[in-house]
C-alpha positions, 0 to 999 in steps of 0.5 A: 499500500502507497503512503498517503501525503498530507498535502495542503491545510487550509484554514478559513476564520478558526479561533485566531486565524483568519486565512491560512494555507500550508503546503506540506511536503514529504519528510520531516516538517517542523513548525516552531514558534513562541509559546501562545502563537498559536501551533496548538490551533493548527492541529486543532484545526486538523483534527476538527476536519479529521472529525476528531473531538476537540474544542466545541466552538472554532469560529473566530470572533465576529465570523459567521463560520470556520472552515478547514480543508485538508488535501491528501494524496491517495495512492492506489491500494490506500485502506482510505479507498475502503472507506470511501468505497463503504460511504458511497463515495467515489476515490480519486488519487486526490482526497479533499475533507472540508469541515465547517463550523457555523457560529451557532455551533452546527458542523457540516463535513464533506469528502470530495464535496459530498456530505458526510458524517463525522463518523466517515471523517474519523474512519478516514483519520484513521487510514491517513493521520496518527497524532502523538504528543507527550500528555498522550491521548490515544491510550499509550499511557492508559493502561487500560489501552495497552492490550488493544496496542499490543494486539495491533503491534501483534496483528491479532485477529480477534473475530473468532474469539469474539464470536466464541464469547457471544455464542458462550453468552447466548448459551448462558442466557438460555440455560439461565432463562430455562433454569428459571422457567423450571424453577418457577414451574417447580414452585407452583407444581402442586397447584399446577397438577390440581388446577390441570387435573380440575380443568381437564376433567371439566375441559370447558369449550369456548362460547360454552357458558352462554350456550348452557345459559340459554339452554337452561333458561329455556328449560326452565320457561318449559317447566313453567308453561308446560302444564297450560299447553298440555290442558289446552292440548286436551281441550282441543283434542277432547272437548272442541274436536268432539263437539265440533264433530257431534255438532256436524253429524247433527247438521248432516242429518238435518241438511237435506230437509233444510233446502241448502239453508245449512250448507254455509255453516256446514262449509264453515264448520269443515274449515274449523275442524281443518284449522283445529287440526292445524292447532293440535298439530302445532301444539303438539310439536311445542309440548314434544319440543318442551319435553325434557328430563327434569335430570337433564336440567340439573345436569346442565345447571351443575355443568354451568355453575362448575364452569363459573366457580372456576372462572371466579376461582382463576379470576378470568372469564369463562371463555378463557379458561380453555387458554389457561388450561393449555398455559398450564399444561405448557408449564407442566410439560416444561416441568416434567421435561426440563431435566432433559432440557436442562441437561441439553443446554448445560452441555451446549454451555459447557462446549462454548466455555470450552471453545472460548477458553481454547481461543482465548489461550491462543491469543494469550500465547500470541499476546505473550509472543508478541510482548517478547517481540515488543520489549526487544523492539523497545531496547533497540529503540531506546539505545539511539534515544540515550536510554541504553540503561532502561528497560521496558516490559510488557507485563501480564496478569489474569483478567475476567474473561470477556470478549477479547480474552482473559489478559490484562496487559500493562507497559511498565519501565524501569529507567535504570538497572535494578530500579523498580518497574512501574508504570509509564506515567508514574516512573519516567520523568518529563523527558524520559516520558517523551522518549519512551512515548517515542520509542513506543509510538515508532514501535507500534506505528512507525511501520504502519504504511500510508500514515501521516504521524503528527507529533506535538512537543514530543520532545519536551524536556530534553536538550542537548545530545538528547534532543539531537537523538530524538531529532535523528529518530524523527528524521529517520521515521520520516524515511517511511512517513510523512512526519510533522512535529511541533517543537521548541527543540533547535536541535530537532528543528535543525533536523527538518527538511521543512521549516514553518515558523507560527507568530502571533500579530495584533492588527487593531484590537484583533490578535491573529496568527499566521505560519510562514514557510522559511528559507535558508537564512530564515531558518538560521534566524529562527533556529538562532531565536530558539537558542538565544531567547528574544536577543539573537546574537551572532554566536546564536547564529553560528551555533544555529548554522552549525546545527543545520550543518549537521542535519 
């Protein structure tokens, strides 16, 4: 993979910068200037356009918005192209990042003029830039991040281990839920068995309550009216019909002598007998419909009252008893089959835990092997930095199992032979810490392809030969990657291939910061200022020229 190059940084109306354009070069780029001149603002601006979290308000006082644009050369095969493809942005040989901060606090980001989220910027920044300073903010001083840094150095693939951890967690949750279900069922086992037997014997069906209630009311009504209907049927069959037939016989005998005067009456009487027959049939059908065994009503009422009693007992509607019976039977099935189910789940948990432990132990072995390589690499780095007597060691201890394994990793140092080892930020002095962090940074990311490395005052607290050693290591590092360093050290500044001076000026009531590229003569003056202070002497100029000649 080729190296990405930060080609330019354009800043508009950010903090105390009104207009500023910087054209960076390959190799070692050096930025110098007095304290407070605005060097950190350049890094704030770069961090802003890369999506890093920093100052919440960057807009210069009186401006409507602040804007930062960074342009990178993007070679074929660079990792940033994968990020662009994932975001649906066509990759070109030139990558332009632009971010705007409005005065109302809104932030808008663009990549190659396509609007994107801050997350896309941050994903790109991880492929493009590494920022490091003495007060490290990316994990070197925080032991909680040391394991991840060692994994990065080792090139470990943690995907299978993390998948195994998730499978182990899922198996444990399934077992816990099953155990809870069995425990809950067992706690009410006696009640469940009694209730299922009671409800199962009755076996109520949905809608049965309404049907039984309707039949019961019909039977009760029949008992009250059947006697009257029976009497009416007797009257129709015995009294009315006999009397009408008797009258018909009498009239038939007299009809011949009545010279037709009885014809109408006989016809009407015939119709009446026909209607009477229909009435008899209807009343008889009604009697048959109302005919029931009194014991049937008793049995019906017994079942109806039993259903309603169970509904009250279980505090539900009668129609819900069937569903409730099904649910209780399901609980009993869980209880009855629980032992077999729990055994299978316990076996699954044991297998998942064994697989996780196997993978975790393999990762531990790989980490320990990588730790030895890192300690050796650090020993090689510390020598040229005038710390050949110091010892860097990667310490291991057990940790609670997790998705990344069972190891706790801590980087420790001993600055002198026989001295106790301890954490970086507690054992090393300021100058020693700078060199430890530089060496560690080189070991962890120095060979990472495609990165622009930025060091913010990594040489703080060192001077003389030690500062020269730091500068030469940075210069050597710049052979593999573009390096930008903010420095107060004249020894380091003299080794830069490209040099900018950051200055602060006052225009009216406005304080502004400017950055000026230095030619050879201006570099002599700047390094002489760094050596001598406010009053630059000829001796300081001679010393500056000597430093530049050595570089």
